[in-house]
C-alpha positions in Angstrom: -16.1 -10.6 13.4 -17.9 -8.6 10.7 -19.9 -5.4 10.8 -21.7 -4.8 7.5 -23.0 -1.6 6.0 -26.4 -2.3 7.5 -24.9 -2.1 11.0 -23.6 1.4 10.3 -26.5 2.6 8.2 -28.1 5.1 10.6 -24.8 6.7 11.9 -23.5 6.9 8.3 -26.5 8.8 7.1 -25.9 11.5 9.7 -22.2 11.6 9.0 -22.6 11.8 5.2 -24.4 15.1 5.7 -21.0 16.4 7.0 -19.0 14.6 4.4 -17.6 12.3 7.2 -18.1 8.8 8.6 -17.8 9.4 12.2 -14.8 11.6 11.9 -14.1 15.3 12.3 -13.2 17.4 9.4 -10.3 19.9 9.7 -10.7 21.6 6.3 -13.4 21.5 3.7 -12.9 18.9 1.0 -12.1 20.8 -2.2 -14.7 20.8 -4.8 -12.6 20.0 -7.9 -12.5 16.1 -7.9 -13.7 16.0 -4.2 -12.2 13.1 -2.2 -11.7 11.1 -5.5 -8.8 13.2 -6.9 -5.7 14.8 -5.5 -5.8 13.2 -2.0 -3.4 11.2 0.1 -4.5 8.7 2.7 -2.7 7.1 5.6 -3.7 5.4 8.9 -2.8 6.3 12.4 -2.4 2.7 13.4 -3.3 3.8 16.9 -3.8 1.0 19.5 -6.8 2.8 21.1 -8.6 3.2 17.8 -7.2 3.3 14.2 -8.1 6.2 11.9 -7.7 7.1 8.3 -6.2 10.6 7.8 -7.1 12.3 4.5 -4.8 15.1 3.1 -5.2 17.5 0.2 -3.5 20.6 -1.2 -3.2 23.3 1.3 -1.9 26.9 1.3 1.8 27.7 0.5 2.7 24.3 -0.9 1.6 22.4 2.3 -0.6 19.3 2.5 -3.7 20.0 4.7 -5.4 17.5 6.9 -8.9 17.4 5.5 -10.6 14.9 7.7 -10.0 11.9 9.9 -12.2 8.7 9.7 -12.3 6.0 12.4 -11.9 2.5 11.0 -13.8 0.9 14.0 -10.7 -1.3 14.4 -7.5 -1.2 16.4 -3.9 -0.6 15.4 -0.7 -1.6 17.1 0.9 1.8 17.8 4.1 0.8 16.0 5.3 0.1 12.5 4.1 -3.0 10.7 7.2 -3.7 8.6 5.0 -3.9 5.4 3.8 -2.1 2.3 0.1 -1.8 1.5 -1.5 -1.3 4.8 -3.7 1.3 3.2 -4.9 0.4 -0.4 -7.1 2.1 -3.0 -9.1 -0.2 -5.3 -8.2 -0.1 -9.0 -11.2 2.1 -9.8 -10.5 4.4 -7.0 -14.0 3.9 -5.4 -12.9 1.9 -2.4 -10.3 2.2 0.3 -9.1 -0.8 2.4 -7.3 -0.4 5.7 -5.8 -3.1 7.9 -6.4 -3.1 11.7 -3.5 -5.2 12.9 -4.5 -4.8 16.6 -7.7 -6.7 16.3 -7.3 -8.8 13.1 -9.8 -6.9 10.9 -9.9 -5.0 7.6 -12.0 -1.8 7.1 -13.6 -0.9 3.9 -14.5 2.7 3.0 -16.5 4.0 0.0 -14.6 6.9 -1.5 -17.3 9.5 -2.3 -16.8 13.0 -3.6 -17.8 14.6 -0.2 -15.7 12.1 1.9 -15.1 8.5 3.0 -17.9 6.4 4.2 -17.2 3.3 6.3 -19.1 0.3 4.9 -17.7 -2.7 6.7 -15.2 -4.1 9.1 -14.4 -7.7 8.4 -12.2 -10.4 10.0 -8.9 -10.6 8.1 -8.9 -14.4 7.9 -5.8 -14.7 10.0 -3.8 -12.9 12.7 -2.1 -9.5 12.5 -3.0 -8.2 9.0 -0.3 -6.0 7.5 -1.0 -5.6 3.8 -4.0 -5.7 1.4 -4.3 -6.0 -2.4 -7.3 -5.5 -4.7 -8.2 -6.2 -8.3 -11.7 -5.8 -9.8 -13.4 -6.5 -6.5 -11.2 -9.3 -5.4 -9.4 -8.5 -2.2 -6.5 -10.4 -0.6 -5.1 -9.8 2.9 -1.7 -10.8 4.1 -1.6 -11.9 7.8 1.8 -12.3 9.5 0.7 -13.5 12.9 0.8 -17.2 13.9 1.8 -19.3 10.9 1.0 -16.5 8.4 -1.3 -16.7 5.6 -3.1 -15.0 2.7 -6.9 -14.9 2.7 -9.2 -13.7 -0.1 -12.5 -11.8 -0.2 -15.0 -10.4 -2.6 -16.0 -6.8 -2.2 -19.7 -6.6 -2.9 -20.8 -2.9 -2.6 -18.5 -2.3 0.4 -19.1 -5.6 2.2 -16.4 -8.2 2.1 -17.2 -12.0 2.0 -14.7 -14.7 2.1 -13.8 -16.6 -1.0 -13.9 -20.4 -0.6 -10.4 -22.0 -1.0 -8.6 -18.7 -0.9 -6.8 -19.1 2.4 -3.3 -20.4 1.7 -0.1 -20.7 3.7 3.2 -18.8 3.1 6.4 -20.5 2.2 6.8 -21.9 5.8 4.7 -22.2 8.9 5.8 -19.1 10.7 9.1 -17.0 10.7 8.8 -15.8 7.1 8.6 -12.1 7.8 6.1 -11.3 5.0 6.0 -7.7 3.8 3.4 -7.2 1.0 0.6 -8.9 -0.9 -0.6 -7.8 -4.3 -2.6 -9.0 -7.2 -1.4 -8.8 -10.8 -2.9 -6.6 -13.4 -4.3 -9.6 -15.3 -6.1 -10.8 -12.0 -4.7 -14.3 -12.2 -1.6 -14.0 -10.1 -1.0 -13.3 -6.3 2.4 -12.4 -5.0 3.9 -12.1 -1.5 7.4 -10.9 -0.5 9.0 -12.6 2.5 11.8 -10.6 4.2 13.2 -13.3 6.6 13.3 -16.2 4.2 14.5 -14.1 1.2 11.6 -15.6 -0.9 8.9 -14.5 -3.3 5.8 -16.7 -2.9 3.2 -16.6 -5.6 -0.1 -18.2 -6.3 -2.4 -18.8 -9.3 -5.8 -17.3 -8.9 -8.8 -19.1 -10.3 -11.7 -17.5 -12.0 -13.6 -17.7 -8.7 -10.8 -15.8 -6.9 -9.4 -18.9 -5.1 -5.7 -19.3 -4.7 -3.7 -22.4 -5.7 -0.8 -23.8 -3.7 2.1 -21.5 -3.3 5.1 -21.3 -5.7 8.2 -20.5 -3.7 11.2 -18.8 -5.4 14.5 -17.4 -4.0 14.8 -13.7 -4.2 17.5 -12.1 -6.4 18.3 -9.7 -3.5 18.5 -10.0 0.2 15.4 -9.0 2.3 12.8 -8.5 -0.4 10.3 -5.9 0.9 7.9 -3.7 -1.1 7.2 -4.2 -4.7 5.0 -2.9 -7.6 3.5 -4.5 -10.7 3.7 -2.7 -14.1 1.0 -3.2 -16.8 2.9 -6.1 -18.3 2.6 -8.2 -15.2 6.2 -7.7 -14.1 7.2 -6.9 -10.6 9.9 -4.5 -9.2 11.0 -5.4 -5.7 13.0 -3.3 -3.2 15.5 -5.2 -1.2 16.3 -3.7 2.2 19.6 -5.5 3.2 21.9 -4.2 0.5 19.5 -1.5 -0.7 18.8 -2.8 -4.2 16.0 -3.2 -6.7 15.2 -6.3 -8.8 12.7 -6.9 -11.6 11.0 -10.0 -12.7 8.7 -11.4 -15.3 6.5 -14.4 -14.6 6.4 -17.8 -16.2 3.1 -19.0 -14.9 3.6 -18.5 -11.2 7.3 -18.5 -11.3 9.2 -15.2 -11.2 12.1 -15.0 -13.7 14.8 -12.4 -13.0 15.2 -9.6 -15.5 17.4 -7.2 -13.5 19.1 -8.7 -10.4 19.7 -6.5 -7.3 20.6 -3.2 -8.9 22.1 -0.9 -6.2 20.4 2.3 -5.2 23.6 3.6 -3.7 21.6 4.4 -0.6 20.6 2.5 2.5 17.7 0.3 3.3 15.5 0.4 0.2 12.3 -0.9 1.8 9.3 0.4 -0.3 8.8 0.4 -4.0 6.5 2.1 -6.6 6.1 2.2 -10.4 4.6 4.9 -12.5 1.4 4.0 -14.3 3.1 4.2 -17.7 5.7 1.7 -16.5 8.7 3.8 -17.4 10.1 4.6 -13.9 10.4 2.9 -10.6 11.2 4.5 -7.1 12.4 3.1 -3.8 12.0 4.6 -0.4 15.3 4.2 1.4 14.8 4.2 5.1 18.5 4.5 6.1 19.3 7.6 4.0 15.9 9.4 4.1 15.8 9.4 0.3 13.9 8.3 -2.8 15.8 6.5 -5.6 14.8 6.8 -9.3 15.2 4.0 -11.8 14.5 4.0 -15.5 12.7 0.8 -16.9 13.2 -0.3 -20.5 10.6 -2.1 -22.7 12.0 -5.5 -21.5 11.7 -4.6 -17.8 15.4 -3.9 -17.1 15.9 -1.4 -14.3 18.7 1.2 -14.4 19.5 3.6 -11.7 19.0 7.2 -12.8 19.4 9.0 -9.4 20.3 7.4 -6.0 18.8 10.4 -4.1 16.2 11.8 -6.4 14.4 13.3 -3.4 14.8 13.7 0.3 12.7 13.6 3.4 15.0 15.6 5.5 18.0 14.9 7.7 16.2 12.2 9.8 12.8 11.7 8.4 13.2 8.1 7.3 11.5 7.0 4.1 8.5 4.6 4.2 5.4 3.8 2.2 5.4 5.4 -1.4 2.2 6.2 -3.3 1.9 7.4 -6.9 -1.3 9.0 -8.0 -3.3 7.3 -10.7 -2.5 10.0 -13.2 1.1 9.5 -12.5 2.0 13.2 -12.0 2.6 13.1 -8.3 4.4 10.9 -5.7 4.0 10.9 -2.0 6.2 9.2 0.6 5.7 8.7 4.4 8.6 9.9 6.6 7.8 7.8 9.7 10.5 9.4 12.0 9.4 12.9 11.6 6.5 11.8 11.1 5.4 13.6 8.0 4.2 13.1 4.4 6.2 14.6 1.5 4.7 15.0 -1.9 6.6 15.6 -5.1 5.5 16.3 -8.7 6.8 13.8 -11.3 8.2 15.3 -14.5 8.0 13.4 -17.8 11.5 12.2 -17.3 10.7 10.8 -13.8 12.5 13.5 -11.8 10.9 14.8 -8.7 10.2 18.3 -7.5 8.8 19.1 -4.0 5.1 19.8 -4.1 3.8 19.8 -0.5 4.4 18.6 3.0 2.2 17.5 5.9 3.7 17.5 9.3 2.3 16.7 12.8 1.2 13.2 12.0 1.0 10.8 15.0 3.7 8.4 15.8 3.1 4.8 14.4 1.4 5.9 11.1 1.5 3.3 8.5 0.3 2.8 4.9 -0.1 5.3 2.1 -2.4 5.6 -0.9 -3.0 8.5 -3.3 -5.5 9.3 -6.1 
């Protein structure tokens, strides 16, 4: 099923006048940077109708809910066990959101006055949980049925399927995939699989199509979230023993640099890397904390602080997002539920910068600009 920009044209014109796309604003979008700077986005994942929630700086160090935007898709009402359910494009002009409840992906234009829904497209499989983007190429990870990845081109906010892009995971079902992402060179696609303890990777052609999967054993147990640095290396959180591993790639084969470095915390499930590639972070669900790692020039990861930040006594620690300028980090605390934001110092240390509370249960995904 696919609803294009033309389908929404009339309603969006009216909504744009209010800076919305069918949603209701709770606070004015601040003028400096508008919706394209200093904002944090998550999705409600509500089974009755998914929405994007947009947050910005509020009074007294809080995060204020600026607006909510219906995705015209359905969530599941419960966690997806993934990273990347909400994803900004590399140029910051598009926001992609999975609708796991009805197997679709919503695309929003990120405009200074607000988000504008431009399309809702079939995900190319069942139960989409993660999405990755690079220069207009979009890949979706579906964990339902046998599980698969499916590729699309973003043409002005409308997605179209890429021929030859739908590929299987390492096995037909039971892989427990967690995340999909496209490397910074645009020629590599990577998926982590929690249940099989595997990293599955694909060569991407010039047309965006994916080759056959390369399957590699993970250095740690239960690989979950991961992030690329600018040198095409990945840093993977591993939930079972709460570790972080780093890899470089030989073609499509990941080669271990640092193997299963302990966080000293519990259940490292989500991961992020600063834009300058000097620091990595994990969100540790079992200890409500964020761990900080230093990264050297060869990609080795060294633990700096097991608990560099906290989400409270029982907040949990979920999706992590670092703003494009690298000076702020936000993390979803799904058990509160809340979003905690921190300023990032030049040495990677974190200082509290704002909190948003009162989020609905079941929220998933996080993106920041």
